[in-house]
KEBA-54427 format. One record per atom (N, C-alpha, C): x negated, y negated, z. Coordinates in steps of 0.2 Angstrom, whole numbers, padded with zeros to 4 digits, always signed. Layout:
N
XYZ;...
//
This chain:
422
-0031-0094+0109;-0028-0100+0105;-0028-0106+0109;-0031-0112+0105;-0032-0118+0109;-0027-0123+0106;-0021-0126+0111;-0018-0131+0109;-0018-0137+0110;-0025-0139+0111;-0027-0146+0111;-0030-0149+0104;-0027-0145+0099;-0028-0148+0093;-0022-0148+0088;-0023-0153+0083;-0016-0153+0079;-0015-0146+0074;-0009-0146+0071;-0008-0140+0067;-0005-0144+0060;-0007-0141+0055;-0005-0142+0048;+0000-0137+0045;+0006-0139+0045;+0011-0135+0042;+0011-0136+0034;+0011-0131+0030;+0012-0130+0024;+0017-0127+0020;+0023-0129+0018;+0027-0126+0014;+0025-0125+0007;+0024-0119+0004;+0021-0117-0002;+0027-0116-0007;+0025-0120-0013;+0029-0117-0019;+0024-0115-0025;+0028-0114-0030;+0023-0112-0036;+0019-0117-0038;+0020-0123-0040;+0016-0128-0042;+0013-0134-0037;+0017-0134-0032;+0014-0137-0026;+0015-0135-0020;+0013-0138-0015;+0013-0139-0008;+0016-0144-0004;+0018-0144+0001;+0021-0150+0004;+0016-0148+0012;+0013-0154+0015;+0009-0152+0020;+0012-0158+0026;+0011-0156+0032;+0013-0159+0038;+0008-0158+0043;+0006-0165+0047;+0002-0164+0052;+0007-0166+0059;+0006-0161+0063;+0008-0161+0070;+0003-0160+0076;+0005-0165+0081;+0002-0165+0086;+0003-0159+0091;-0001-0158+0096;+0003-0153+0102;+0009-0155+0106;+0010-0161+0105;+0016-0163+0110;+0022-0164+0105;+0021-0162+0098;+0027-0162+0093;+0028-0168+0090;+0023-0172+0090;+0023-0178+0086;+0020-0177+0079;+0023-0181+0075;+0021-0181+0067;+0015-0185+0067;+0010-0183+0064;+0004-0187+0065;+0003-0191+0058;+0005-0188+0052;+0005-0190+0046;+0012-0189+0043;+0015-0192+0039;+0021-0192+0035;+0020-0185+0030;+0024-0182+0029;+0023-0175+0025;+0022-0179+0018;+0016-0175+0015;+0015-0177+0008;+0015-0170+0004;+0016-0172-0003;+0015-0168-0008;+0008-0167-0012;+0007-0160-0013;+0000-0159-0018;+0001-0155-0021;-0003-0156-0028;-0002-0149-0033;-0007-0144-0031;-0005-0139-0033;-0009-0133-0032;-0015-0131-0037;-0018-0137-0040;-0024-0137-0043;-0029-0140-0040;-0036-0140-0042;-0042-0141-0040;-0041-0149-0036;-0038-0154-0040;-0037-0161-0038;-0033-0161-0032;-0027-0157-0032;-0022-0158-0027;-0024-0154-0022;-0028-0149-0022;-0029-0145-0016;-0036-0149-0012;-0040-0152-0016;-0046-0156-0013;-0043-0162-0009;-0037-0166-0012;-0034-0170-0010;-0031-0169-0002;-0028-0163-0002;-0025-0161+0003;-0030-0160+0010;-0037-0156+0007;-0042-0155+0012;-0044-0162+0014;-0044-0167+0010;-0047-0174+0012;-0042-0177+0017;-0037-0176+0017;-0031-0178+0022;-0032-0174+0028;-0033-0169+0028;-0033-0164+0033;-0040-0166+0037;-0044-0169+0034;-0051-0169+0037;-0050-0176+0040;-0045-0181+0038;-0044-0187+0041;-0041-0186+0048;-0036-0181+0047;-0033-0179+0054;-0038-0176+0060;-0042-0173+0056;-0048-0168+0062;-0051-0176+0064;-0054-0180+0059;-0057-0185+0062;-0053-0189+0069;-0048-0191+0065;-0043-0195+0071;-0043-0192+0077;-0041-0185+0078;-0039-0181+0082;-0045-0179+0086;-0050-0179+0083;-0056-0176+0086;-0057-0168+0086;-0052-0165+0084;-0052-0157+0084;-0050-0155+0078;-0053-0149+0076;-0051-0146+0070;-0044-0143+0069;-0041-0145+0064;-0033-0143+0065;-0033-0135+0061;-0026-0133+0065;-0025-0125+0063;-0020-0127+0057;-0021-0122+0052;-0016-0121+0045;-0012-0116+0046;-0006-0118+0046;+0000-0114+0046;+0004-0114+0041;+0005-0107+0037;+0009-0107+0031;+0013-0100+0031;+0019-0100+0027;+0023-0093+0027;+0020-0089+0022;+0020-0083+0023;+0018-0077+0019;+0023-0077+0014;+0021-0079+0008;+0027-0080+0002;+0022-0075-0005;+0019-0070-0002;+0017-0067-0009;+0010-0070-0012;+0010-0070-0018;+0003-0072-0021;+0003-0079-0021;+0007-0083-0020;+0007-0089-0019;+0004-0092-0013;+0006-0090-0008;+0003-0091-0002;-0005-0090-0001;-0005-0083-0004;-0012-0079-0003;-0018-0083-0006;-0017-0088-0011;-0021-0092-0015;-0023-0098-0011;-0017-0101-0008;-0019-0107-0005;-0021-0105+0003;-0020-0099+0006;-0024-0097+0012;-0031-0095+0010;-0033-0093+0004;-0038-0091+0003;-0045-0097+0001;-0040-0103-0002;-0044-0109-0001;-0046-0111+0004;-0041-0112+0009;-0043-0116+0017;-0048-0111+0021;-0047-0104+0020;-0052-0100+0023;-0059-0101+0021;-0060-0102+0014;-0065-0105+0011;-0069-0111+0014;-0065-0115+0016;-0067-0122+0018;-0068-0121+0027;-0068-0114+0029;-0070-0113+0037;-0065-0116+0041;-0058-0116+0039;-0053-0119+0044;-0049-0112+0046;-0046-0113+0052;-0042-0107+0054;-0036-0107+0051;-0034-0102+0048;-0028-0101+0044;-0023-0095+0048;-0016-0097+0048;-0012-0093+0051;-0006-0093+0047;-0007-0085+0043;-0002-0083+0038;+0003-0080+0042;+0009-0083+0043;+0014-0080+0046;+0021-0076+0042;+0023-0071+0046;+0028-0067+0043;+0034-0071+0042;+0038-0072+0036;+0044-0076+0036;+0049-0075+0041;+0050-0069+0044;+0054-0068+0051;+0053-0072+0055;+0048-0075+0057;+0046-0079+0062;+0047-0085+0061;+0046-0088+0054;+0047-0095+0052;+0055-0096+0052;+0058-0091+0050;+0065-0092+0049;+0070-0093+0056;+0066-0090+0060;+0069-0091+0067;+0069-0098+0070;+0064-0102+0068;+0063-0109+0071;+0069-0113+0065;+0069-0111+0059;+0073-0116+0055;+0079-0115+0056;+0081-0110+0060;+0089-0110+0060;+0091-0110+0069;+0086-0114+0071;+0087-0117+0079;+0090-0122+0080;+0090-0127+0076;+0094-0133+0076;+0102-0132+0075;+0105-0136+0079;+0113-0137+0078;+0115-0138+0071;+0111-0144+0068;+0113-0146+0062;+0108-0144+0056;+0111-0141+0053;+0107-0138+0047;+0104-0142+0043;+0098-0143+0041;+0094-0147+0039;+0088-0143+0036;+0088-0143+0029;+0083-0139+0025;+0079-0144+0019;+0073-0146+0020;+0070-0149+0014;+0063-0146+0016;+0058-0148+0011;+0052-0144+0010;+0048-0148+0017;+0050-0154+0017;+0046-0158+0022;+0048-0156+0029;+0054-0155+0030;+0057-0152+0037;+0054-0145+0038;+0053-0140+0033;+0050-0134+0033;+0042-0135+0035;+0038-0141+0033;+0032-0140+0034;+0031-0142+0040;+0034-0147+0043;+0034-0149+0050;+0036-0143+0055;+0041-0139+0054;+0044-0134+0058;+0038-0128+0057;+0035-0127+0052;+0029-0122+0053;+0023-0124+0057;+0022-0131+0055;+0017-0133+0060;+0017-0133+0068;+0024-0134+0070;+0026-0132+0076;+0027-0125+0079;+0027-0121+0075;+0027-0114+0076;+0019-0113+0080;+0014-0116+0079;+0008-0115+0081;+0007-0116+0088;+0012-0119+0090;+0012-0121+0098;+0017-0117+0102;+0022-0115+0098;+0028-0111+0101;+0027-0102+0101;+0022-0101+0097;+0022-0093+0095;+0015-0091+0096;+0015-0084+0098;+0007-0082+0098;+0004-0080+0091;+0002-0084+0088;+0000-0082+0081;-0006-0079+0080;-0009-0074+0076;-0015-0071+0075;-0018-0074+0069;-0025-0076+0069;-0028-0078+0063;-0028-0074+0057;-0028-0077+0052;-0029-0074+0046;-0037-0074+0045;-0037-0068+0044;-0046-0066+0041;-0047-0065+0035;-0053-0067+0033;-0056-0066+0026;-0060-0060+0026;-0057-0055+0022;-0061-0049+0022;-0067-0050+0018;-0072-0044+0019;-0078-0045+0014;-0076-0044+0007;-0081-0046+0002;-0079-0045-0005;-0078-0037-0006;-0082-0033-0003;-0080-0026-0005;-0074-0024-0003;-0071-0026+0004;-0065-0024+0007;-0059-0027+0002;-0060-0033+0000;-0055-0036-0004;-0055-0034-0010;-0060-0032-0014;-0059-0028-0020;-0056-0021-0020;-0057-0018-0014;-0055-0011-0013;-0048-0012-0011;-0045-0016-0007;-0038-0018-0007;-0035-0019-0013;-0037-0024-0017;-0034-0025-0023;-0032-0020-0028;-0040-0015-0028;-0039-0011-0033;-0034-0003-0031;-0034-0002-0024;-0031+0002-0022;-0023+0001-0022;-0021-0005-0021;-0015-0007-0022;-0011-0006-0028;-0016-0008-0033;-0014-0008-0040;-0014-0001-0043;-0018+0003-0040;-0017+0010-0042;-0012+0013-0039;-0010+0012-0032;-0005+0014-0030;+0002+0012-0033;+0004+0007-0036;+0009+0004-0039;+0009+0007-0047;+0003+0008-0050;+0002+0011-0056;+0005+0019-0056;+0003+0022-0051;+0004+0029-0051;+0013+0029-0049;+0015+0025-0045;+0023+0024-0046;+0026+0023-0052;+0023+0019-0056;+0026+0017-0062;+0026+0023-0066;+0019+0027-0066;+0019+0032-0071;+0024+0038-0069;+0026+0038-0063;+0030+0042-0060;+0037+0041-0063;+0039+0034-0063;+0045+0033-0067;+0045+0033-0074;+0041+0032-0078;+0040+0034-0086;+0040+0041-0086;+0035+0045-0083;+0036+0052-0084;+0043+0056-0083;+0047+0052-0078;+0055+0055-0076;+0058+0054-0083;+0056+0047-0087;+0060+0045-0092;+0059+0050-0098;+0051+0052-0099;+0050+0056-0104;+0053+0063-0103;+0053+0066-0097;+0056+0072-0095;+0062+0073-0099;+0067+0068-0096;+0074+0067-0098;+0075+0068-0105;+0070+0064-0108;+0071+0062-0116;+0069+0069-0119;+0064+0072-0117;+0063+0079-0120;+0069+0083-0120;+0071+0084-0113;+0077+0089-0111;+0082+0088-0116;+0083+0082-0118;+0089+0080-0123;+0087+0083-0130;+0081+0084-0132;+0080+0086-0138;+0078+0093-0138;+0073+0095-0134;+0072+0103-0134;+0071+0105-0126;+0077+0108-0124;+0079+0109-0116;+0073+0114-0114;+0071+0118-0117;+0067+0123-0115;+0059+0120-0115;+0057+0114-0117;+0050+0112-0117;+0046+0113-0111;+0051+0110-0105;+0047+0109-0099;+0046+0117-0096;+0049+0122-0099;+0048+0128-0097;+0041+0132-0100;+0039+0128-0106;+0034+0130-0110;+0027+0126-0108;+0028+0119-0106;+0022+0115-0105;+0025+0110-0099;+0020+0109-0095;+0021+0104-0090;+0021+0097-0093;+0027+0093-0093;+0027+0086-0097;+0022+0082-0096;+0019+0083-0090;+0013+0078-0086;+0006+0080-0089;+0006+0086-0091;-0001+0088-0094;-0003+0085-0100;-0010+0086-0101;-0014+0082-0106;-0011+0085-0113;-0011+0092-0113;-0009+0096-0119;-0002+0093-0121;+0004+0093-0116;+0010+0091-0118;+0011+0083-0121;+0007+0080-0118;+0007+0074-0118;+0003+0071-0125;-0002+0075-0128;-0006+0074-0133;-0001+0078-0139;+0001+0082-0138;+0008+0085-0143;+0012+0081-0144;+0015+0078-0140;+0023+0074-0140;+0020+0067-0143;+0013+0064-0142;+0013+0059-0146;+0012+0059-0153;+0009+0066-0155;+0008+0067-0162;+0014+0069-0166;+0016+0075-0163;+0022+0078-0166;+0028+0078-0161;+0032+0073-0160;+0038+0071-0155;+0043+0075-0157;+0045+0078-0163;+0051+0082-0165;+0050+0090-0165;+0054+0093-0163;+0054+0102-0164;+0052+0103-0171;+0056+0100-0176;+0055+0102-0181;+0048+0102-0184;+0044+0097-0182;+0036+0096-0184;+0032+0101-0181;+0035+0105-0175;+0032+0110-0172;+0032+0117-0176;+0037+0117-0181;+0037+0124-0184;+0034+0123-0192;+0033+0116-0194;+0030+0116-0200;+0022+0119-0202;+0022+0123-0206;+0016+0127-0208;+0010+0121-0208;+0012+0115-0211;+0006+0110-0212;+0002+0109-0206;+0006+0109-0200;+0004+0106-0193;+0002+0113-0189;+0001+0118-0192;-0001+0124-0189;-0007+0123-0186;-0011+0121-0189;-0019+0121-0188;-0021+0116-0182;-0017+0111-0183;-0018+0106-0179;-0016+0107-0172;-0010+0110-0172;-0006+0111-0166;-0011+0117-0162;-0012+0122-0165;-0015+0128-0163;-0023+0126-0159;-0026+0122-0164;-0033+0119-0161;-0032+0115-0155;-0026+0111-0154;-0025+0107-0148;-0024+0112-0143;-0020+0118-0144;-0018+0122-0139;-0024+0125-0136;-0030+0127-0141;-0036+0130-0138;-0041+0125-0135;-0041+0119-0137;-0046+0115-0135;-0045+0110-0129;-0038+0109-0128;-0037+0104-0121;-0036+0108-0115;-0032+0113-0115;-0032+0117-0108;-0037+0122-0107;-0041+0122-0113;-0049+0127-0112;-0047+0133-0109;-0043+0137-0112;-0041+0144-0110;-0041+0150-0115;-0044+0147-0121;-0045+0152-0127;-0039+0153-0131;-0041+0156-0137;-0037+0158-0142;-0031+0161-0140;-0032+0167-0136;-0026+0172-0134;-0020+0168-0130;-0023+0163-0126;-0017+0158-0123;-0015+0154-0127;-0018+0151-0131;-0015+0146-0137;-0010+0149-0141;-0012+0157-0143;-0007+0161-0146;+0000+0161-0144;+0000+0163-0138;+0005+0164-0133;+0008+0157-0132;+0006+0152-0131;+0009+0146-0130;+0012+0144-0137;+0009+0144-0142;+0011+0143-0149;+0018+0147-0150;+0018+0153-0150;+0024+0157-0151;+0030+0155-0146;+0028+0153-0140;+0033+0150-0135;+0037+0143-0138;+0031+0139-0141;+0034+0133-0143;+0038+0134-0151;+0037+0139-0154;+0041+0141-0159;+0048+0142-0157;+0049+0147-0152;+0055+0148-0149;+0059+0143-0146;+0055+0138-0143;+0058+0132-0140;+0061+0127-0146;+0057+0127-0152;+0059+0123-0158;+0066+0126-0161;+0066+0133-0161;+0072+0136-0164;+0078+0135-0158;+0077+0135-0153;+0083+0134-0148;+0086+0127-0148;+0081+0122-0150;+0081+0116-0150;+0087+0114-0156;+0087+0118-0161;+0089+0117-0167;+0098+0117-0166;+0099+0121-0160;+0106+0121-0159;+0109+0118-0153;+0104+0117-0147;+0105+0115-0141;+0103+0109-0140;+0098+0106-0143;+0097+0099-0144;+0099+0094-0147;+0097+0088-0146;+0101+0082-0150;+0095+0080-0154;+0095+0080-0160;+0091+0079-0165;+0091+0073-0168;+0090+0067-0165;+0090+0060-0168;+0083+0058-0167;+0083+0053-0173;+0076+0051-0174;+0075+0046-0169;+0079+0043-0166;+0080+0038-0160;+0075+0041-0154;+0078+0047-0153;+0075+0052-0147;+0068+0054-0147;+0066+0054-0154;+0058+0057-0156;+0054+0050-0154;+0057+0046-0156;+0053+0039-0157;+0052+0036-0147;+0057+0038-0144;+0057+0036-0137;+0052+0041-0134;+0052+0047-0136;+0049+0053-0133;+0040+0050-0135;+0038+0048-0141;+0032+0048-0143;+0030+0041-0139;+0035+0036-0139;+0033+0030-0135;+0031+0031-0127;+0036+0035-0124;+0033+0037-0116;+0028+0042-0116;+0027+0046-0120;+0022+0050-0120;+0014+0046-0120;+0015+0041-0125;+0009+0037-0126;+0008+0033-0120;+0013+0030-0117;+0013+0026-0110;+0010+0029-0105;+0012+0036-0104;+0009+0040-0099;+0002+0041-0099;+0000+0042-0106;-0007+0044-0107;-0012+0036-0106;-0008+0031-0109;-0012+0025-0108;-0013+0023-0100;-0008+0024-0096;-0009+0024-0088;-0013+0028-0085;-0014+0035-0089;-0018+0039-0085;-0025+0037-0086;-0027+0033-0092;-0033+0031-0094;-0034+0025-0089;-0030+0020-0088;-0030+0015-0082;-0032+0017-0075;-0029+0022-0074;-0030+0025-0067;-0036+0027-0066;-0038+0030-0072;-0045+0034-0072;-0050+0028-0070;-0050+0023-0074;-0054+0017-0074;-0054+0013-0067;-0049+0013-0064;-0048+0010-0057;-0052+0015-0052;-0052+0021-0053;-0054+0026-0049;-0061+0026-0049;-0064+0025-0056;-0072+0023-0056;-0074+0017-0052;-0070+0012-0053;-0072+0006-0049;-0071+0007-0040;-0066+0011-0039;-0066+0011-0032;-0071+0017-0030;-0074+0021-0034;-0079+0025-0031;-0087+0022-0031;-0088+0017-0035;-0092+0012-0035;-0093+0008-0027;-0086+0006-0027;-0086+0002-0020;-0087+0008-0014;-0085+0013-0015;-0085+0018-0009;-0092+0019-0007;-0097+0019-0011;-0105+0019-0010;-0106+0014-0005;-0102+0008-0007;-0106+0002-0003;-0102+0002+0005;-0097+0007+0007;-0093+0007+0011;-0093+0015+0015;-0097+0015+0020;-0098+0022+0024;-0092+0023+0027;-0087+0019+0028;-0081+0019+0033;-0076+0025+0029;-0076+0026+0023;-0073+0029+0017;-0075+0037+0019;-0082+0038+0020;-0083+0044+0021;-0081+0046+0027;-0080+0043+0033;-0078+0044+0040;-0071+0046+0040;-0067+0042+0035;-0060+0043+0035;-0058+0049+0031;-0063+0052+0027;-0062+0058+0023;-0064+0064+0027;-0066+0063+0033;-0068+0068+0038;-0061+0070+0042;-0056+0066+0041;-0049+0067+0045;-0045+0072+0040;-0043+0078+0041;-0040+0082+0037;-0033+0079+0035;-0032+0080+0028;-0027+0076+0025;-0028+0070+0022;-0035+0067+0022;-0037+0061+0020;-0041+0062+0015;-0040+0061+0008;-0045+0063+0003;-0047+0057-0001;-0050+0058-0007;-0053+0053-0011;-0048+0047-0013;-0041+0049-0013;-0037+0044-0015;-0035+0039-0008;-0033+0043-0005;-0030+0039+0002;-0036+0036+0006;-0042+0039+0007;-0046+0034+0011;-0046+0027+0009;-0049+0026+0003;-0051+0019+0000;-0044+0014+0001;-0037+0017+0001;-0031+0014+0001;-0030+0013+0009;-0032+0017+0013;-0031+0016+0020;-0035+0010+0023;-0042+0011+0021;-0048+0006+0023;-0046-0001+0019;-0045-0001+0014;-0042-0007+0011;-0038-0012+0015;-0032-0007+0017;-0027-0010+0020;-0029-0014+0029;-0032-0009+0031;-0035-0010+0038;-0041-0016+0038;-0043-0015+0033;-0050-0021+0033;-0055-0019+0039;-0058-0024+0041;-0063-0024+0047;-0059-0021+0053;-0061-0015+0055;-0057-0013+0061;-0059-0017+0067;-0065-0021+0067;-0067-0025+0074;-0061-0031+0074;-0058-0032+0070;-0052-0038+0072;-0046-0034+0076;-0047-0028+0077;-0041-0024+0082;-0046-0022+0088;-0043-0024+0094;-0046-0022+0100;-0044-0016+0103;-0038-0014+0101;-0036-0007+0102;-0032-0004+0097;-0030+0002+0098;-0026+0006+0093;-0019+0003+0093;-0016+0001+0098;-0009-0002+0099;-0008-0008+0094;-0014-0011+0093;-0013-0018+0088;-0014-0016+0081;-0018-0010+0081;-0017-0007+0073;-0011-0004+0072;-0007+0000+0077;-0001+0002+0076;+0004-0002+0074;+0004-0009+0077;+0010-0014+0076;+0007-0017+0070;+0000-0017+0069;-0001-0020+0062;+0002-0016+0055;+0002-0010+0057;+0005-0005+0052;+0012-0005+0051;+0017-0006+0058;+0023-0007+0057;+0026-0001+0059;+0023+0004+0064;+0026+0010+0064;+0027+0010+0072;+0026+0004+0076;+0027+0004+0082;+0035+0003+0083;+0039+0006+0087;+0045+0006+0089;+0048+0000+0091;+0054-0002+0089;+0057-0008+0090;+0060-0007+0098;+0062-0013+0100;+0065-0012+0108;+0072-0015+0107;+0077-0012+0110;+0083-0016+0110;+0086-0014+0118;+0086-0020+0122;+0087-0019+0129;+0091-0026+0131;+0096-0024+0134;+0102-0031+0137;+0105-0028+0143;+0103-0033+0149;+0107-0030+0154;+0103-0023+0157;+0109-0019+0158;+0108-0012+0161;+0107-0007+0156;+0107-0010+0148;+0107-0007+0143;+0100-0006+0140;+0098+0000+0139;+0091+0001+0135;+0093+0006+0131;+0092+0004+0125;+0092+0007+0117;+0087+0014+0118;+0089+0019+0115;+0085+0025+0115;+0085+0027+0107;+0088+0025+0102;+0089+0027+0096;+0085+0021+0092;+0078+0019+0094;+0075+0013+0091;+0071+0015+0085;+0071+0012+0079;+0068+0013+0073;+0061+0010+0074;+0057+0011+0070;+0050+0008+0069;+0051+0001+0066;+0047-0004+0068;+0049-0011+0066;+0047-0012+0058;+0043-0008+0055;+0042-0009+0047;+0040-0017+0046;+0036-0020+0050;+0034-0027+0048;+0026-0027+0046;+0024-0021+0045;+0016-0021+0044;+0015-0020+0036;+0009-0017+0034;+0008-0016+0028;+0011-0009+0025;+0016-0010+0020;+0019-0004+0017;+0015+0001+0014;+0009-0001+0011;+0004+0003+0008;+0002+0007+0013;-0001+0005+0019;-0003+0009+0025;+0003+0014+0027;+0008+0012+0028;+0014+0015+0032;+0015+0022+0026;+0015+0020+0020;+0017+0026+0014;+0011+0031+0015;+0004+0028+0015;-0002+0032+0015;-0001+0037+0021;+0000+0034+0027;+0001+0039+0033;+0006+0043+0032;+0011+0041+0029;+0016+0047+0029;+0014+0052+0024;+0010+0052+0019;+0007+0057+0014;+0002+0061+0019;-0001+0058+0022;-0007+0061+0027;-0003+0066+0032;+0002+0062+0036;+0005+0066+0041;+0010+0072+0039;+0013+0071+0032;+0016+0077+0028;+0011+0083+0028;+0006+0080+0025;+0000+0086+0023;-0002+0089+0028;-0004+0085+0036;-0007+0088+0042;-0003+0094+0045;+0004+0094+0044;+0009+0098+0047;+0010+0104+0043;+0006+0104+0037;+0007+0109+0032;+0002+0116+0033;+0002+0120+0030;-0002+0126+0030;-0007+0125+0023;-0012+0127+0023;-0017+0127+0017;-0014+0132+0013;-0016+0133+0006;-0015+0138+0002;-0018+0145+0005;-0022+0145+0007;-0025+0152+0010;-0022+0154+0018;-0016+0151+0020;-0013+0153+0026;-0016+0149+0031;-0022+0146+0031;-0024+0142+0038;-0020+0135+0039;-0020+0133+0044;-0018+0126+0045;-0022+0120+0043;-0020+0115+0039;-0024+0108+0037;-0027+0105+0044;-0022+0105+0049;-0024+0102+0054;-0021+0105+0061;-0024+0110+0064;-0021+0114+0069;-0017+0111+0074;-0022+0105+0076;-0019+0103+0082;-0013+0097+0082;-0014+0093+0075;-0008+0090+0073;-0002+0095+0072;-0002+0100+0069;+0003+0106+0068;+0006+0107+0075;+0003+0109+0080;+0004+0111+0086;+0009+0105+0090;+0006+0099+0089;+0008+0093+0091;+0016+0091+0089;+0016+0092+0082;+0022+0092+0080;+0027+0098+0080;+0025+0103+0082;+0030+0108+0084;+0032+0107+0090;+0029+0103+0095;+0032+0102+0101;+0037+0096+0101;+0034+0091+0096;+0039+0087+0095;+0046+0088+0093;+0045+0092+0089;+0052+0094+0085;+0057+0098+0089;+0055+0100+0096;+0058+0104+0101;+0063+0100+0104;+0061+0093+0104;+0065+0088+0107;+0068+0081+0103;+0065+0081+0097;+0066+0075+0094;+0069+0078+0086;+0072+0073+0082;+0073+0075+0075;+0067+0074+0072;+0067+0079+0065;+0061+0079+0062;+0058+0073+0060;+0062+0068+0057;+0060+0061+0055;+0056+0058+0060;+0059+0058+0067;+0056+0055+0073;+0049+0057+0075;+0049+0064+0074;+0042+0069+0075;+0038+0067+0070;+0040+0066+0064;+0035+0064+0059;+0032+0057+0061;+0036+0053+0063;+0034+0046+0065;+0029+0046+0071;+0030+0051+0076;+0025+0052+0080;+0019+0054+0077;+0018+0058+0073;+0012+0061+0069;+0008+0056+0066;+0013+0050+0062;+0009+0046+0058;+0006+0041+0065;+0010+0040+0070;+0006+0035+0075;+0000+0039+0079;+0001+0046+0079;-0005+0049+0082;-0012+0048+0077;-0010+0049+0071;-0016+0049+0065;-0018+0043+0064;-0015+0037+0065;-0017+0030+0064;-0022+0030+0070;-0020+0032+0076;-0025+0031+0082;-0031+0034+0081;-0030+0040+0079;-0036+0044+0076;-0042+0041+0072;-0038+0038+0067;-0042+0033+0061;-0045+0027+0065;-0042+0025+0070;-0044+0019+0074;-0049+0021+0077;-0051+0027+0080;-0056+0030+0085;-0061+0032+0080;-0060+0034+0074;-0065+0036+0071;-0070+0030+0067;-0065+0025+0066;-0068+0019+0062;-0072+0015+0068;-0068+0015+0073;-0072+0010+0079;-0077+0013+0082;-0077+0020+0082;-0084+0024+0086;-0089+0025+0080;-0087+0024+0073;-0091+0026+0068;-0094+0033+0069;-0090+0036+0069;-0091+0044+0070;-0086+0049+0066;-0088+0054+0063;-0083+0057+0059;-0079+0061+0064;-0073+0063+0062;-0068+0067+0066;-0070+0074+0067;-0068+0076+0074;-0069+0082+0076;-0064+0085+0079;-0062+0091+0076;-0056+0093+0078;-0056+0098+0086;-0053+0094+0090;-0053+0098+0096;-0045+0098+0100;-0044+0101+0104;-0037+0102+0108;-0036+0096+0112;-0030+0097+0114;-0028+0092+0118;-0031+0093+0126;-0033+0099+0127;-0036+0102+0133;-0043+0100+0133;-0047+0100+0128;-0054+0098+0128;-0053+0090+0127;-0048+0086+0125;-0049+0080+0125;-0049+0078+0133;-0044+0081+0138;-0044+0080+0144;-0050+0081+0148;-0053+0086+0145;-0060+0088+0149;-0065+0082+0147;-0066+0080+0140;-0071+0076+0138;-0069+0069+0142;-0063+0068+0143;-0061+0061+0146;-0063+0062+0154;-0062+0067+0157;-0063+0068+0164;-0071+0067+0165;-0075+0071+0161;-0082+0072+0161;-0086+0063+0161;-0083+0060+0156;-0085+0054+0154;-0083+0050+0161;-0077+0051+0164;-0077+0046+0170;-0080+0048+0176;-0083+0053+0176;-0087+0056+0181;-0094+0053+0180;-0097+0053+0174;-0103+0050+0172;-0103+0042+0173;-0097+0039+0172;-0096+0032+0172;-0097+0031+0179;-0094+0035+0184;-0094+0034+0192;-0101+0035+0194;
//
């Protein structure tokens, strides 16, 4: 980082931003000014920044706080203008805002304080990912959020069904295509027993599961028993039927949207060989590989695995004062929550056995078993996530598929490489 150049602090709001230019010695070069976040306002701000650059003889650093989608668009604009942008965590900016004895908070003061952070903190440049990686991150995050929303709606659907027909979840999985189609067309138990609906329901039971007439006949009989039981044990209100129909339709709609996003992600995967590398790691499949790559981005911006671990937010916090050294430290959780969630899923998969009795990842399983001898299971799982992220770093950095080797073999390979280097 070079400190012989000015810094531009930007306090971001929805409609406008406040800009302040500060020199390395802390002197305010330009009185803070306001500019709208439209084309005219952004280019006006850019022109003022160019004036500072010309006056000072050095390209300014742009510093702004990460405030969700508002700051993302502003930082993207200045990155396109080939300026160095530093998008900082609010934890860092709040520390300097509370440093003064007299509490003063205005947009102008905040902009100046943000600019001063460039000279007092070790900030990392915000990078602009390639178009393919940016698209992958947006699609993968949206898919992740849609899946979470779908799970919530499905829970509400199941609760509504159990109020009307308690035995229904034992006949059909409420999330299955058969159940969703049935509930969308015939949401009430009374409709399942109507003779006029017999052909439509049996045809549905034959075609959707693709398991033949005998299966359809058994399911239809079970559905009739469910309907008879519901007459006495369920709450037969028309409002419940409407709610079931709406929830079932919503789940079907979201399934279609997720399928559409998957198709777009698959197109991007063809342009990104890193996804194939990630899928070589046991526990990382078609869904998680794009999400992990989208969150990491270009692996070359990380010089070592420790930086990637910190970026993910699974590095342990440090508590030390005098002779006291904390031993029960939690992870920082200051990185990408999407990446952490993905690693959690991979970790829980890696320490399980496959359906055929074999281990998903025998080395990770053994490592986990050793950890739980001395650590609580949650801490041991955190160690697994850390180890898996280091494997991800190695695979992407070396551009080589994952190869399952034991710790002893790793030591042998390391010693062999040292001998060759000597």
